[in-house]
C-alpha positions in Angstrom: 0.0 0.0 0.0 1.4 3.4 -0.9 1.8 6.3 1.5 -0.9 8.2 -0.4 -3.4 5.3 -0.1 -2.6 5.1 3.6 -3.1 8.8 4.0 -6.5 8.7 2.3 -7.6 5.8 4.6 -6.3 7.6 7.7 -8.0 10.9 6.9 -11.3 9.1 6.1 -11.1 7.4 9.6 -10.1 10.7 11.3 -13.1 12.4 9.6 -15.4 10.1 11.5 -14.1 11.4 14.8 -13.2 15.0 14.0 -15.3 18.1 13.1 -12.4 19.2 10.8 -13.1 18.6 7.2 -10.8 16.2 5.2 -10.0 19.2 3.0 -8.4 20.9 6.0 -6.3 17.9 7.1 -2.6 18.0 6.3 0.3 15.6 7.0 1.5 18.0 9.7 -1.9 18.3 11.4 -1.8 17.4 15.1 -4.4 14.9 16.0 -5.3 16.5 19.4 -4.6 20.2 18.8 -5.5 20.7 15.1 -8.2 18.0 14.7 -9.7 18.7 18.2 -9.5 15.1 19.3 -9.2 13.9 22.9 -7.4 11.0 24.3 -10.5 8.7 24.2 -10.9 9.7 20.5 -7.3 8.7 19.8 -7.9 5.3 21.4 -11.0 4.7 19.3 -9.2 5.9 16.2 -6.3 3.5 16.8 -8.8 0.6 17.2 -10.2 1.7 13.8 -6.7 1.7 12.3 -6.2 -1.8 13.6 -9.3 -3.0 11.9 -8.8 -1.1 8.7 -5.1 -2.0 8.3 -5.2 -5.4 9.9 -2.6 -4.3 12.5 -2.1 -4.9 16.2 -1.0 -1.7 17.8 0.2 -2.0 21.4 -1.0 0.5 24.0 2.6 1.5 24.5 2.6 2.9 20.9 -0.4 5.2 21.4 1.9 8.2 22.1 3.4 7.8 18.7 0.2 9.0 17.0 0.7 12.8 17.3 0.3 14.0 13.7 -1.2 12.5 10.6 2.4 12.1 9.2 3.3 10.1 12.4 0.3 7.9 11.8 0.9 7.3 8.1 4.5 6.5 8.8 3.7 4.1 11.7 1.1 2.2 9.6 3.4 2.1 6.6 6.3 0.7 8.7 4.1 -1.9 10.6 1.9 -3.3 7.8 
């Protein structure tokens, strides 16, 4: 899967939890600050990533999901 394909899937998932439009999401967007997500949202989003990308993401890696770029990179490196 290419980085662009991962990015599209990630932003689609994020749009289910954030009031921010996909058009306003950028690689450098911070999940909590820019997308106005809280820590519970991030946990639910990571579970959605696990389902969508067929991954198992340990709780210890949750702090690695700070920006969309971090998320895309993590998924690309672990799938």
